[in-house]
N, C-alpha and C positions, 0 to 999 in steps of 0.2 A: 776783906773789908769793903766797904760799901761806904757810898754816900747817902744822904737824903734830899728829899724835893720839900721844902719847907717857906711856912711864911712866918716873916719875921719885919721888926723896926730898926732904926739905928741904935746906937746904945745913947746913953743922956748928953756925951761929949759929940755927938755927931758923925761918931766911926762905925765903921763898918763891924760888924760882931764879930770877933778872930775865930769864931766856927763856920763863917761864910766864907767859900771859895769863890763861888761865883753867884752874882747876886745883883737887886736893884730891878729887877724884871717886874712890870706891871703894876706898877706901884699906883692905890689907893687910898686914897683921904681917909683919916680915921679922927678920932676925937682927943687923940693925945696933944699934947703941948710940942714944938717944935722944938729939936729936931726930929722927934720922935713921932711925928703926924702923920707919915705914910705908913702902909702893911704892903710890902714887897713880897715879891718870891725868891727865894735862891736857893743853892745847892750846898750844902754842908762839906766841910772837908772830909775827907775818906776817915772814916771809923768814928767820927763823932757821934756821942750819945742825944747831941742837942735837939729839941724840936722846934725851939723858936715857939710861935704863936699857933703853930698845928702843923702835923706833917700832911704832905697830899701825896698819899700811897698808891697811885696809879694814873696814867693819862687820863683816864676817865673823871677822877678826883679834881686834878690840874681844870679839865674843861667846865666842870660843875662849879667849882670855886669862880673862874674867869667869868662863868656865865651870869654870877650874880651882879656883875659892876659894868661889865663891859658891852654889854648889846647895843649902844650908843655910839661907841668909838670908833671914829674913822682911820685910816692907814692907805700911806702911798700906794698906788696900784705899783705892783713891779714892772708892769709891762709898761705904763705910762706914768711917770712920775711929776706928769701935771696934773693926775687926776686923783682920787680918793675913793676907797672902796670901805666896805664895811669890815672891821677887825674880824679878824677869823680864827675864831677860839680853837677849834681843832687843831689847825695848822699849829698855831703857837703850843699846845698842849705836846703835841707831837713832837715841837722842838725843844719843851722844857724837860718833857720825859727823856729825852736821848739822852742828856746831860748826868741821869740816873746810872748808876756803875752796881753790876750785883756785890 
């Protein structure tokens, strides 16, 4: 069995879809009404056929997607938590892709 890395929104009642095992990553505002007003990245439950708002089928696809909206994001510097550094799309794509099982 395998899981998928997908884009998704919350359900209309504000709950996480039952087919998401691990999610809420790198949300981006969309045009939907709350509580579906953020598109997030998540990992489906093992064996799910769901693809949500689109499957991200490789580390490169995750990075390309992140590149579309995170270019101005900052994050805490892991070596100095008082400083900010540019969001690392590649490193975050690697972390998300590592959640994929074959």
